[in-house]
N, C-alpha and C positions, 0 to 999 in steps of 0.2 A: 504494500500500500504506500509506503513512504517513497519508494522508487518512482511510482506512478506520479505522485505529487511533485517530486523533484523534476521529472521530465516535463510535466505540464508547466511548471514555473519557468524552467529553462526555455521552453518554446515561447512562452509569453514574453519573457525578457528579450529573446532574440528578435521577436516581432517588433517590440518597442524600439530596439536599437536600430533595426534595419528599415523601419517603416518610411523613413525619409528618402530612401534610395529609389532610383527609377527601376521599374520592372522590365524584364526582357519581354519583347513581343516577337512574333514571327513574321518575317518578311517573305514574300512569295519565292524569291530566288536566293536570298542570303541565309535564311534561317533565323535563329534568335538574334535580335538586335536590341540595343539598350537606348532608352530615351535619354537625351541630353537637353538640359534646359527645361523650362516650364511649358505646360500646355497653354496655348492661346485659343480664344473662342471667338467665332463669328456669331454675332448676335443680330437679331432683327430689331430688337429694342432692349431695354435694360432687363426685361423679364423673360425674353424668349431667346434661347440659344439654339442656333441652327447647326453649327458644326464645331469640331475640335481640330486644331492644327498642332502637329508635334514634329520634332526633329529627332532622328535616331542616328546611331553609329553602329556599324557592324561590318564584318568582312573588309575592314580597312577602307570603308567608304561612309559617306553621309547620305541620309535619305530624309525626305520630307514626306509628311503623311497628312491626309485630311479624311475625317470621318463625319458624315452627315448624321445627325442624331435621328433616332427612330421617330421622335415627335414631328420633325420636319418631313420625314418620309411619309408618315401616315396622314399628314395634312394635305397631301396632293400637290405640294409645292413643285413647280417646274423650275429646275435649276441645272446648271452645268458646273461641276467642280474643276478647279485648276490648282496645281501645286508646283512649287519650284524651290530650290535651294538658293538663297541669296548669299553672295560673297561680299564681305565687308573688309575694309582696310584696318579696322580696329573697333573696339566696343563703343567708342565715343563718336564714331562717324555718323553722319546724318543720312547718307544715301549709300546703297550698295554699289559696288563697282562692277559687278557681274552676276551671272546666274548659272546654275547647273541643274541638269536633270529635269527640266520643266516638262510637265504633262498636262493635257486637258482630257478630262473624262467624258464619258457619254452622258446624255441627258438622264438625270435622276440616278446617277451612279453613286452608291452610298459611301464607298471608300476608294481612295486612290493613293498609290505610292508614287513618288517621283522616281526618276531614273537615278542610278548611282552617281553620286558626286565624288570626284577624286579631290576632296576638299578637307580631309581630316586634319591637315596642318594649316588650315586657314580659319579665319573668323567667319562663321556662318549663322544663318537663321533659316527657319522654314517659313515660307510665305504661301498662304492659301487664299483662294477666292471662291465665292459662289456667285455665279452670274444668274440673276433672277430677273427675267424680263429684260428691261433696258438698264437695270442697275447692277453694279458690282459691289458686293460686300466682301471686305478683305481684312486680313489680320496677319501679322508676323509674330513669330516667337521671339524670345530674347536672343541676343547675339551671344554665341558661344565661341571662345577662342581656345 
């Protein structure tokens, strides 16, 4: 009985210690990748989130990712997702100097990965867009160097 209690306590402590770390996700061609930086959100308004945008590293490459939330999918919203890796000269720069791995999804595509960016030694962010009618809703993640 004491051993079970110890194992449970150790598992709980391990969960508390590691909970701030990014979790690995699976890329379609690279396998497990690890999120870098914070998730950014495309919002219709302050109360309605349409999509999440993330940046990942794996297989010695960077990837950008956009996921359209189920609530937006079930609303019948007509949209086209776009995703790209932005290249920055540094964390304090105001404009990216280049892009890598850009892709445009199909109409109402729920998730989209960018192409691989050979950018692991550069400052990068993920930039996602939802084109809805004549409007473009966009967001970028934080810059990671």
